[in-house]
C-alpha positions in Angstrom: -6.7 -8.9 -13.8 -10.3 -9.5 -12.7 -12.8 -6.6 -12.4 -13.4 -5.2 -9.0 -16.0 -6.9 -6.9 -16.2 -3.8 -4.6 -14.9 -0.4 -5.5 -14.9 2.7 -3.3 -14.6 6.0 -5.2 -14.0 9.3 -3.3 -15.6 7.8 -0.2 -16.2 10.4 2.5 -17.7 9.9 6.0 -18.7 12.7 8.3 -19.8 12.8 11.9 -21.3 16.3 12.2 -18.4 18.7 11.4 -15.7 16.0 11.6 -14.6 14.3 8.4 -13.5 10.8 9.5 -12.9 9.4 6.0 -11.5 11.8 3.4 -12.2 10.8 -0.2 -10.5 7.4 -0.3 -10.3 5.0 -3.3 -10.1 1.2 -2.6 -11.0 -2.0 -4.4 -11.5 -5.6 -3.7 -11.3 -8.1 -6.6 -13.1 -11.5 -6.6 -11.2 -13.9 -4.4 -8.9 -11.4 -2.8 -8.1 -10.9 0.8 -7.5 -7.2 1.4 -6.2 -5.8 4.7 -7.1 -2.2 5.8 -4.5 -1.2 8.3 -4.3 1.8 10.6 -4.1 3.0 14.2 -7.1 3.6 16.4 -9.2 6.5 15.1 -7.8 6.3 11.6 -11.3 5.8 10.2 -11.2 2.0 9.4 -14.5 1.1 11.1 -16.2 4.1 9.4 -15.1 2.7 6.0 -16.7 -0.7 6.8 -19.9 0.9 8.2 -20.2 3.1 5.1 -20.0 0.0 2.9 -22.6 -1.7 5.0 -25.0 1.2 4.9 -24.6 2.1 8.5 -23.3 5.7 8.1 -25.8 8.4 7.6 -23.3 11.1 6.4 -21.4 9.2 3.7 -20.8 10.4 0.1 -18.9 9.2 -2.9 -19.6 5.8 -4.5 -19.7 2.3 -3.1 -19.7 0.2 -6.2 -20.7 -3.4 -5.8 -20.2 -5.3 -9.0 -20.5 -1.9 -10.7 -23.8 -0.9 -9.0 -23.6 2.1 -6.5 -24.9 0.9 -3.2 -24.4 4.1 -1.2 -27.6 5.3 0.4 -29.3 1.9 0.1 -30.8 0.3 3.3 -28.3 -1.9 5.2 -30.6 -4.9 4.8 -30.4 -4.5 1.0 -26.6 -4.4 1.1 -26.6 -7.5 3.3 -28.9 -9.3 1.0 -26.6 -8.6 -1.9 -23.9 -10.6 -0.1 -21.8 -8.0 1.8 -21.6 -9.5 5.3 -19.9 -7.6 8.2 -18.6 -9.1 11.4 -18.4 -5.9 13.6 -15.9 -5.1 16.3 -17.3 -6.7 19.4 -18.7 -9.5 17.2 -22.4 -8.7 17.6 -23.4 -12.0 19.2 -26.7 -12.2 21.1 -25.3 -13.2 24.5 -28.7 -14.3 25.9 -29.3 -16.8 23.1 -27.7 -20.2 22.7 -24.9 -20.7 20.2 -27.3 -22.8 18.1 -29.9 -20.0 18.0 -27.3 -17.4 17.1 -26.3 -19.6 14.1 -29.9 -20.3 13.1 -30.5 -16.5 12.9 -27.9 -16.4 10.1 -29.6 -19.2 8.2 -33.0 -17.5 8.6 -31.5 -14.2 7.4 -29.6 -15.2 4.3 -28.7 -18.9 4.4 -30.1 -21.8 2.5 -33.2 -23.7 3.7 -34.3 -27.3 4.1 -31.7 -29.9 3.3 -29.3 -27.3 1.9 -29.5 -25.4 5.1 -28.7 -28.6 7.1 -25.8 -29.3 4.9 -24.4 -25.7 5.2 -24.8 -25.9 9.0 -22.9 -29.2 9.2 -20.2 -27.9 6.9 -19.6 -24.8 9.0 -19.5 -26.8 12.2 -16.8 -29.0 10.6 -14.7 -25.9 10.2 -15.4 -24.8 13.8 -15.5 -27.9 16.0 -15.3 -25.9 19.1 -18.5 -24.2 18.1 -20.1 -27.6 17.5 -19.3 -28.5 21.1 -21.0 -25.4 22.4 -24.3 -25.4 20.5 -26.5 -25.8 23.5 -24.6 -23.3 25.6 -25.7 -19.7 26.2 -23.4 -17.5 24.1 -22.8 -15.2 27.1 -21.0 -18.1 28.9 -18.3 -18.4 26.1 -14.8 -17.1 26.2 -13.7 -14.3 23.9 -12.1 -16.8 21.5 -15.1 -19.0 21.3 -17.3 -15.9 20.7 -15.1 -15.0 17.8 -15.5 -18.5 16.3 -19.3 -18.2 16.6 -19.2 -14.8 14.9 -17.2 -16.2 12.0 -19.4 -19.3 11.8 -22.5 -17.2 11.7 -21.1 -14.9 9.0 -20.2 -17.9 6.8 -23.7 -19.3 7.1 -24.9 -16.0 5.5 -23.0 -17.1 2.3 -21.0 -13.9 1.9 -19.7 -12.8 -1.5 -17.6 -10.4 0.5 -16.8 -11.0 4.2 -15.8 -7.8 6.1 -14.2 -8.2 9.5 -13.5 -5.4 12.0 -10.6 -6.2 14.3 -11.2 -10.0 14.7 -8.1 -10.4 16.9 -9.0 -7.7 19.4 -8.9 -8.9 23.0 -7.7 -12.4 22.2 -4.8 -14.3 23.7 -1.8 -14.8 21.4 -2.6 -18.5 20.7 -6.2 -17.5 19.8 -5.0 -14.7 17.5 -2.9 -17.2 15.6 -5.9 -19.6 15.3 -8.1 -16.8 14.1 -5.8 -15.8 11.3 -5.3 -19.4 10.3 -9.1 -19.7 10.0 -9.2 -16.5 7.9 -6.5 -17.8 5.6 -8.5 -21.0 5.2 -11.7 -19.1 4.4 -9.8 -17.1 1.8 -8.2 -20.2 0.3 -11.7 -21.7 -0.2 -12.7 -18.8 -2.4 -14.4 -16.2 -0.1 -13.3 -12.5 -0.7 -12.4 -10.7 2.5 -11.9 -7.1 3.6 -10.0 -7.3 6.9 -9.7 -4.3 9.2 -7.0 -5.1 11.7 -4.4 -3.4 14.0 -2.3 -6.5 14.1 -0.5 -5.5 10.9 2.1 -8.3 11.0 -0.5 -11.1 11.0 -2.8 -9.3 8.5 0.0 -8.7 6.0 1.0 -12.4 6.3 -2.3 -13.6 4.9 -3.4 -10.7 2.7 -3.0 -10.4 -1.1 -3.0 -6.6 -1.0 -3.2 -3.9 1.7 -4.1 -0.3 2.3 -2.9 2.0 5.1 -5.3 4.5 6.5 -4.1 7.5 8.5 -6.5 10.1 9.9 -9.0 9.4 7.2 -6.6 9.4 4.3 -5.1 6.5 2.4 -1.4 6.9 2.5 0.0 3.6 1.2 -1.3 0.7 -0.8 0.1 -2.3 -2.7 0.9 -6.0 -2.5 1.0 -7.2 1.1 4.5 -8.7 0.7 5.8 -5.3 -0.5 4.1 -3.3 2.3 5.5 -5.7 4.9 9.0 -4.6 3.8 8.2 -0.9 3.5 10.2 1.1 6.1 7.2 3.3 6.9 5.0 0.3 7.6 7.7 -1.5 9.5 8.4 1.6 11.7 4.7 2.5 12.3 3.0 -0.9 12.6 5.5 -3.8 12.8 7.7 -2.6 15.6 10.7 -1.8 13.5 
């Protein structure tokens, strides 16, 4: 078994007097796709934001390759290879698709000929994005914006790609396409931490999963096992 790429130890997140995440333990090993499941308000986004350095009141440990990153500036965490695609995607709607992608290359991607090669490789994965390069991002559909967000994240060369509800607001056919793309990204070697309410789709592509309820981890294990667990089936799979 490989050592943990990311390990959370007794992670807690507070918003004033409210404790949104209550001392959880979680790990992602190199090359894994981990799903973090739970209902709205369970604390899933708070976990991702704490990892990314976006929560002021977080405690415990966020170990990245054994080094505690908790309390470091968000830009330092991003530079180390932890790349988050937030809920809502974070696309600059007034900019063109090309400019949104170029921002990723400027931030963390390769330069020169290597940058051009990386750009072309990502567009080969997202042909619809390639067709929209000159278009203003605000004119795109929700599905197209999700593709731009994923393409931009990959241009940042993540060691760990963290996604917050990537299927939210998408039509069923686009949800299926999004999960197929995530499975492909995973198969090509990128580690992923996937926060998702669509438990059925997430468990179908994940290696392991955790279930978060009101800030507490209540279940964890191989995704294939959790997909058959009566508690998961009843609460998240419509059983």
